[in-house]
DSSP file (Angstrom, degrees, kcal/mol; ACC not computed):
  #  RESIDUE AA STRUCTURE BP1 BP2  ACC     N-H-->O    O-->H-N    N-H-->O    O-->H-N    TCO  KAPPA ALPHA  PHI   PSI    X-CA   Y-CA   Z-CA
    1    1 A M     >        0   0    0      0, 0.0     4,-1.7     0, 0.0     5,-0.1   0.000 360.0 360.0 360.0 -39.3   47.4   -2.7   -9.0
    2    2 A L  H  >  +     0   0    0      1,-0.2     4,-2.0     2,-0.2     5,-0.2   0.879 360.0  53.5 -64.9 -38.6   45.8   -5.4   -6.9
    3    3 A V  H  > S+     0   0    0      1,-0.2     4,-2.4     2,-0.2    -1,-0.2   0.904 107.3  51.1 -63.7 -42.1   43.2   -3.0   -5.7
    4    4 A L  H  > S+     0   0    0      1,-0.2     4,-2.4     2,-0.2    -1,-0.2   0.890 108.6  51.6 -63.4 -39.3   42.2   -2.0   -9.2
    5    5 A A  H  X S+     0   0    0     -4,-1.7     4,-2.0     2,-0.2    -1,-0.2   0.907 111.3  47.3 -65.1 -41.5   41.8   -5.7  -10.2
    6    6 A C  H  X S+     0   0    0     -4,-2.0     4,-2.2     2,-0.2    -2,-0.2   0.899 111.9  50.3 -66.0 -40.5   39.5   -6.4   -7.2
    7    7 A T  H  X S+     0   0    0     -4,-2.4     4,-2.0     1,-0.2    -2,-0.2   0.903 109.8  50.3 -64.6 -41.0   37.5   -3.3   -8.0
    8    8 A A  H  X S+     0   0    0     -4,-2.4     4,-1.3     1,-0.2    -1,-0.2   0.900 110.0  50.5 -64.9 -40.3   37.1   -4.3  -11.6
    9    9 A D  H  X S+     0   0    0     -4,-2.0     4,-1.2     1,-0.2    -2,-0.2   0.897 110.3  49.5 -65.0 -40.0   35.9   -7.8  -10.6
   10   10 A R  H  < S+     0   0    0     -4,-2.2     3,-0.2     1,-0.2    -1,-0.2   0.878 107.1  55.5 -66.0 -36.7   33.4   -6.4   -8.2
   11   11 A A  H  < S+     0   0    0     -4,-2.0    -1,-0.2     1,-0.2    -2,-0.2   0.823 112.3  41.9 -67.4 -30.6   32.0   -4.0  -10.8
   12   12 A T  H  < S+     0   0    0     -4,-1.3    -1,-0.2    -3,-0.2    -2,-0.2   0.625  91.1 103.1 -92.9 -13.4   31.3   -6.9  -13.3
   13   13 A A     <  -     0   0    0     -4,-1.2    -3,-0.0    -3,-0.2    -4,-0.0  -0.473  53.0-165.9 -72.0 139.4   29.9   -9.4  -10.7
   14   14 A R        -     0   0    0     -2,-0.2     2,-0.1     0, 0.0    -2,-0.0  -0.980  22.9-111.9-126.8 138.8   26.1   -9.7  -10.8
   15   15 A P        -     0   0    0      0, 0.0     2,-0.6     0, 0.0     0, 0.0  -0.375  28.1-124.7 -67.8 146.1   24.0  -11.4   -8.2
   16   16 A V        -     0   0    0     -2,-0.1     2,-0.5     2,-0.0     0, 0.0  -0.818  26.5-162.6 -91.5 124.9   22.3  -14.6   -9.1
   17   17 A V        -     0   0    0     -2,-0.6     2,-1.1     4,-0.0     3,-0.1  -0.939  15.1-145.6-113.7 125.0   18.5  -14.4   -8.6
   18   18 A D     >  -     0   0    0     -2,-0.5     4,-2.1     1,-0.2     3,-0.4  -0.770  15.8-168.7 -86.0  99.6   16.4  -17.5   -8.4
   19   19 A E  H  > S+     0   0    0     -2,-1.1     4,-2.1     1,-0.2    -1,-0.2   0.812  81.9  57.3 -65.8 -31.0   13.2  -16.2  -10.1
   20   20 A S  H  > S+     0   0    0      2,-0.2     4,-1.7     1,-0.2    -1,-0.2   0.897 109.4  45.8 -66.3 -37.7   11.1  -19.2   -9.1
   21   21 A K  H  > S+     0   0    0     -3,-0.4     4,-2.5     2,-0.2     5,-0.2   0.897 109.7  54.5 -69.9 -40.0   11.9  -18.6   -5.5
   22   22 A A  H  X S+     0   0    0     -4,-2.1     4,-2.0     1,-0.2    -2,-0.2   0.891 107.5  51.2 -60.1 -39.5   11.2  -14.8   -5.8
   23   23 A F  H  X S+     0   0    0     -4,-2.1     4,-1.9     2,-0.2    -1,-0.2   0.913 109.5  49.6 -64.5 -42.7    7.8  -15.7   -7.2
   24   24 A D  H  X S+     0   0    0     -4,-1.7     4,-2.0     1,-0.2    -2,-0.2   0.915 110.4  49.7 -62.3 -43.8    7.0  -17.9   -4.3
   25   25 A V  H  X S+     0   0    0     -4,-2.5     4,-2.4     1,-0.2    -1,-0.2   0.880 107.5  55.3 -63.9 -37.6    8.1  -15.3   -1.8
   26   26 A E  H  X S+     0   0    0     -4,-2.0     4,-2.3     1,-0.2    -1,-0.2   0.911 107.3  49.2 -62.0 -42.2    5.9  -12.8   -3.6
   27   27 A K  H  X S+     0   0    0     -4,-1.9     4,-1.8     2,-0.2    -1,-0.2   0.882 109.1  53.7 -64.1 -37.8    2.9  -15.1   -3.1
   28   28 A C  H  X S+     0   0    0     -4,-2.0     4,-1.3     1,-0.2    -2,-0.2   0.942 110.0  46.6 -60.5 -47.8    3.7  -15.5    0.5
   29   29 A W  H  X S+     0   0    0     -4,-2.4     4,-2.9     1,-0.2     3,-0.2   0.903 107.8  56.7 -61.8 -42.0    3.7  -11.7    1.0
   30   30 A E  H  X S+     0   0    0     -4,-2.3     4,-1.4     1,-0.2    -1,-0.2   0.876 102.2  56.6 -59.0 -38.2    0.4  -11.3   -0.9
   31   31 A S  H  < S+     0   0    0     -4,-1.8    -1,-0.2     1,-0.2     4,-0.2   0.908 115.5  35.6 -60.5 -43.0   -1.3  -13.7    1.5
   32   32 A L  H >< S+     0   0    0     -4,-1.3     3,-1.2    -3,-0.2     6,-0.3   0.810 110.3  61.3 -82.3 -30.6   -0.3  -11.6    4.5
   33   33 A M  H 3< S+     0   0    0     -4,-2.9    -1,-0.2     1,-0.3    -2,-0.2   0.778  94.5  65.1 -67.5 -24.8   -0.7   -8.2    2.9
   34   34 A G  T 3< S+     0   0    0     -4,-1.4     2,-0.8    -5,-0.2    -1,-0.3   0.711  90.1  72.2 -69.7 -19.8   -4.3   -9.0    2.2
   35   35 A A  S X  S-     0   0    0     -3,-1.2     3,-2.3    -4,-0.2     4,-0.4  -0.852  93.4-126.6 -99.9 104.7   -5.0   -9.0    6.0
   36   36 A E  T 3  S+     0   0    0     -2,-0.8    21,-0.1     1,-0.3    20,-0.1  -0.246  88.0   2.2 -56.5 126.9   -4.7   -5.4    7.1
   37   37 A G  T 3> S+     0   0    0     -4,-0.1     4,-2.5     1,-0.0    -1,-0.3   0.420  93.9 121.1  80.5  -0.4   -2.3   -4.9   10.0
   38   38 A C  H <> S+     0   0    0     -3,-2.3     4,-2.5    -6,-0.3     5,-0.2   0.931  73.6  46.3 -64.5 -47.2   -1.3   -8.6   10.0
   39   39 A I  H  > S+     0   0    0     -4,-0.4     4,-2.5    -7,-0.3     5,-0.2   0.919 113.6  50.0 -62.8 -42.3    2.4   -8.0    9.4
   40   40 A Q  H  > S+     0   0    0      1,-0.2     4,-2.9     2,-0.2    -1,-0.2   0.911 111.1  49.8 -60.8 -42.5    2.5   -5.3   12.0
   41   41 A D  H  X S+     0   0    0     -4,-2.5     4,-2.5     2,-0.2    11,-0.4   0.887 110.0  50.3 -64.9 -39.0    0.8   -7.6   14.5
   42   42 A I  H  X S+     0   0    0     -4,-2.5     4,-1.9     2,-0.2    -2,-0.2   0.938 114.8  43.4 -63.8 -46.7    3.2  -10.5   13.8
   43   43 A L  H  X S+     0   0    0     -4,-2.5     4,-2.5     2,-0.2     5,-0.2   0.920 114.4  49.8 -65.7 -43.8    6.2   -8.2   14.4
   44   44 A S  H  X S+     0   0    0     -4,-2.9     4,-2.4     1,-0.2     6,-0.4   0.910 109.3  52.3 -61.5 -42.7    4.7   -6.5   17.4
   45   45 A S  H  X S+     0   0    0     -4,-2.5     4,-1.5    -5,-0.2     5,-0.3   0.893 111.1  48.3 -60.4 -39.8    3.9  -10.0   18.9
   46   46 A F  H  < S+     0   0    0     -4,-1.9    -2,-0.2     1,-0.2    -1,-0.2   0.942 115.5  41.8 -66.2 -48.0    7.5  -11.0   18.4
   47   47 A F  H  < S+     0   0    0     -4,-2.5    -2,-0.2     1,-0.2    -1,-0.2   0.779 121.1  40.4 -76.5 -26.2    9.1   -7.9   19.9
   48   48 A T  H  < S-     0   0    0     -4,-2.4    -1,-0.2    -5,-0.2    -2,-0.2   0.683 100.1-129.4 -92.5 -19.2    6.7   -7.6   22.9
   49   49 A G  S  < S+     0   0    0     -4,-1.5     2,-0.5    -5,-0.3    -3,-0.2   0.555  77.3 106.6  80.9   7.2    6.5  -11.3   23.7
   50   50 A R        -     0   0    0     -6,-0.4     2,-0.5    -5,-0.3    -2,-0.2  -0.967  66.2-139.9-121.7 115.5    2.7  -11.1   23.7
   51   51 A I        +     0   0    0     -2,-0.5     2,-0.3    -3,-0.1    -9,-0.1  -0.620  29.6 165.8 -78.1 123.6    0.9  -12.7   20.7
   52   52 A Q        +     0   0    0     -2,-0.5     2,-0.4   -11,-0.4    -7,-0.1  -0.807   9.5 156.7-139.8  94.3   -2.0  -10.5   19.6
   53   53 A L        -     0   0    0     -2,-0.3     2,-0.1    31,-0.1   -15,-0.1  -0.942  33.7-130.0-121.3 141.6   -3.4  -11.5   16.2
   54   54 A G     >  -     0   0    0     -2,-0.4     4,-2.4     1,-0.1     5,-0.2  -0.340  31.3-103.9 -80.9 169.5   -6.8  -10.9   14.8
   55   55 A L  H  > S+     0   0    0      1,-0.2     4,-2.4     2,-0.2     5,-0.1   0.854 120.7  53.7 -63.9 -36.2   -9.0  -13.5   13.2
   56   56 A V  H  > S+     0   0    0      2,-0.2     4,-1.9     1,-0.2    -1,-0.2   0.910 110.4  47.1 -66.0 -41.0   -8.2  -12.2    9.7
   57   57 A C  H  > S+     0   0    0      2,-0.2     4,-2.4     1,-0.2    -2,-0.2   0.921 111.3  51.4 -65.0 -43.3   -4.5  -12.4   10.3
   58   58 A C  H  X S+     0   0    0     -4,-2.4     4,-1.9     1,-0.2    -2,-0.2   0.908 107.9  52.3 -60.1 -41.8   -4.9  -15.9   11.7
   59   59 A H  H  X S+     0   0    0     -4,-2.4     4,-0.8     1,-0.2    -1,-0.2   0.898 109.3  49.7 -62.0 -39.6   -6.8  -17.0    8.7
   60   60 A S  H >< S+     0   0    0     -4,-1.9     3,-0.6     1,-0.2     4,-0.3   0.887 108.3  53.0 -65.6 -39.1   -4.0  -15.6    6.5
   61   61 A L  H >< S+     0   0    0     -4,-2.4     3,-1.3     1,-0.2    -1,-0.2   0.851 102.1  59.1 -65.3 -34.0   -1.4  -17.5    8.5
   62   62 A E  H 3< S+     0   0    0     -4,-1.9    -1,-0.2     1,-0.2    -2,-0.2   0.804 100.6  58.6 -62.7 -27.7   -3.3  -20.7    8.0
   63   63 A G  T << S+     0   0    0     -4,-0.8     2,-0.4    -3,-0.6    -1,-0.2   0.536  98.3  67.5 -82.3  -6.9   -2.9  -20.2    4.3
   64   64 A I  S <  S-     0   0    0     -3,-1.3     2,-0.1    -4,-0.3   -36,-0.0  -0.901  76.4-130.2-117.0 146.7    0.9  -20.2    4.3
   65   65 A G     >  -     0   0    0     -2,-0.4     4,-2.2     1,-0.1     5,-0.2  -0.324  30.4-102.7 -84.8 171.0    3.3  -23.0    5.1
   66   66 A D  H  > S+     0   0    0      1,-0.2     4,-2.3     2,-0.2     5,-0.2   0.876 121.8  53.8 -61.6 -38.4    6.2  -22.9    7.5
   67   67 A S  H  > S+     0   0    0      1,-0.2     4,-1.6     2,-0.2    -1,-0.2   0.873 108.6  49.7 -66.6 -34.4    8.7  -22.6    4.7
   68   68 A C  H  > S+     0   0    0      2,-0.2     4,-2.0     1,-0.2    -1,-0.2   0.917 109.4  51.5 -66.9 -43.3    6.8  -19.6    3.3
   69   69 A F  H  X S+     0   0    0     -4,-2.2     4,-2.9     1,-0.2    -2,-0.2   0.902 108.7  51.3 -60.0 -41.9    6.9  -18.0    6.8
   70   70 A I  H  < S+     0   0    0     -4,-2.3    -1,-0.2     1,-0.2    -2,-0.2   0.858 108.1  52.2 -65.5 -35.5   10.6  -18.5    7.0
   71   71 A E  H  < S+     0   0    0     -4,-1.6    -1,-0.2    -5,-0.2    -2,-0.2   0.884 114.6  42.1 -67.4 -37.6   11.1  -16.9    3.7
   72   72 A I  H  < S+     0   0    0     -4,-2.0    -2,-0.2     1,-0.3    -1,-0.2   0.916 129.7  26.3 -74.9 -43.8    9.1  -13.8    4.7
   73   73 A F    ><  +     0   0    0     -4,-2.9     3,-1.6    -5,-0.2    -1,-0.3  -0.662  68.1 165.2-120.5  73.6   10.6  -13.6    8.2
   74   74 A P  T 3  S+     0   0    0      0, 0.0    -1,-0.1     0, 0.0    -4,-0.1   0.682  72.9  63.3 -67.2 -15.9   14.1  -15.1    8.0
   75   75 A F  T 3  S+     0   0    0     -3,-0.1     2,-0.2     2,-0.1    -5,-0.1   0.590  88.4  84.9 -86.0  -9.9   15.1  -13.6   11.4
   76   76 A F  S <  S-     0   0    0     -3,-1.6    -3,-0.0    -7,-0.2     5,-0.0  -0.602  88.5-108.4 -85.8 152.1   12.5  -15.6   13.3
   77   77 A S    >>  -     0   0    0     -2,-0.2     3,-1.9     1,-0.1     4,-0.5  -0.495  30.3-114.1 -72.8 151.5   13.1  -19.1   14.5
   78   78 A P  H >> S+     0   0    0      0, 0.0     4,-0.7     0, 0.0     3,-0.6   0.790 114.8  62.8 -57.4 -27.6   11.2  -21.8   12.5
   79   79 A S  H 3> S+     0   0    0      1,-0.2     4,-2.1     2,-0.2     5,-0.1   0.691  85.5  74.6 -73.3 -16.8    9.2  -22.6   15.7
   80   80 A Y  H <> S+     0   0    0     -3,-1.9     4,-2.4     1,-0.2    -1,-0.2   0.879  92.0  54.6 -64.1 -36.9    7.7  -19.1   15.8
   81   81 A S  H <X S+     0   0    0     -3,-0.6     4,-2.4    -4,-0.5    -1,-0.2   0.924 108.7  48.1 -60.0 -45.1    5.4  -19.9   12.9
   82   82 A S  H  X S+     0   0    0     -4,-0.7     4,-2.2     1,-0.2    -2,-0.2   0.879 109.9  53.1 -63.9 -38.1    4.1  -23.0   14.9
   83   83 A L  H  X S+     0   0    0     -4,-2.1     4,-2.1     2,-0.2    -2,-0.2   0.919 110.3  46.6 -63.2 -44.9    3.6  -20.8   18.0
   84   84 A L  H  X S+     0   0    0     -4,-2.4     4,-2.4     1,-0.2    -2,-0.2   0.907 112.5  49.9 -64.1 -41.7    1.5  -18.3   16.1
   85   85 A K  H  X S+     0   0    0     -4,-2.4     4,-2.3     2,-0.2    -1,-0.2   0.867 109.0  51.8 -67.1 -35.1   -0.6  -21.0   14.4
   86   86 A A  H  X S+     0   0    0     -4,-2.2     4,-2.0     2,-0.2    -1,-0.2   0.901 109.3  50.8 -65.9 -40.3   -1.2  -22.6   17.8
   87   87 A F  H  X S+     0   0    0     -4,-2.1     4,-1.9     1,-0.2    -2,-0.2   0.936 111.1  48.2 -59.9 -46.2   -2.4  -19.2   19.2
   88   88 A C  H  X S+     0   0    0     -4,-2.4     4,-2.0     1,-0.2    -2,-0.2   0.883 108.8  53.1 -64.4 -38.7   -4.7  -18.9   16.2
   89   89 A A  H  X S+     0   0    0     -4,-2.3     4,-1.1     1,-0.2    -1,-0.2   0.898 110.0  48.4 -63.0 -39.8   -6.1  -22.4   16.7
   90   90 A A  H  < S+     0   0    0     -4,-2.0    -1,-0.2     1,-0.2    -2,-0.2   0.839 110.2  52.6 -68.9 -33.0   -6.9  -21.6   20.3
   91   91 A Q  H  < S+     0   0    0     -4,-1.9    -2,-0.2     1,-0.2    -1,-0.2   0.860 107.0  51.0 -70.9 -36.0   -8.6  -18.3   19.3
   92   92 A S  H  < S-     0   0    0     -4,-2.0    -1,-0.2    -5,-0.2    -2,-0.2   0.759  97.4-160.1 -76.0 -22.4  -10.8  -20.0   16.8
   93   93 A G     <  -     0   0    0     -4,-1.1    -1,-0.1    -5,-0.2    -2,-0.1  -0.036  37.8 -29.7  71.1-177.6  -12.0  -22.6   19.3
   94   94 A P  S    S-     0   0    0      0, 0.0     3,-0.1     0, 0.0    -4,-0.0  -0.325  75.3 -94.1 -71.4 155.1  -13.6  -25.9   18.5
   95   95 A A        -     0   0    0      1,-0.1    -2,-0.0    -2,-0.0    -3,-0.0  -0.409  48.8-102.1 -66.3 141.9  -15.7  -26.3   15.4
   96   96 A P        -     0   0    0      0, 0.0    -1,-0.1     0, 0.0     3,-0.1  -0.307  38.5-105.0 -65.5 149.9  -19.4  -25.8   15.9
   97   97 A S        -     0   0    0      1,-0.1     2,-0.1    -3,-0.1     3,-0.0  -0.484  40.8-102.2 -72.9 143.2  -21.6  -28.8   16.2
   98   98 A P        -     0   0    0      0, 0.0     2,-0.4     0, 0.0    -1,-0.1  -0.376  35.6-114.3 -64.9 144.6  -23.7  -29.5   13.1
   99   99 A V              0   0    0      1,-0.1     0, 0.0    -3,-0.1     0, 0.0  -0.678 360.0 360.0 -82.1 129.3  -27.3  -28.6   13.5
  100  100 A A              0   0    0     -2,-0.4    -1,-0.1    -3,-0.0    -3,-0.0   0.462 360.0 360.0 -83.9 360.0  -29.6  -31.6   13.4
């Protein structure tokens, strides 16, 4: 009898979805999906320990905040986002001097 009661409760339970958060995560994904191969490069960099991101991917990463990065890749430590952004900053180099 106890098993049936538990089964019935599970069947009627519904997950609570925070739609505002789902919308934010969708925007985060869109930012990275626009850069071809970016997600693959981020994952590959993590698993190989060698960061290799293209300029388009770096530009996409600049457009998302750390909280957005954590929502997309919850299994990465929060500092990984900062590490990728530091790599991208080093790749872009200093801003060119204005032409006089």
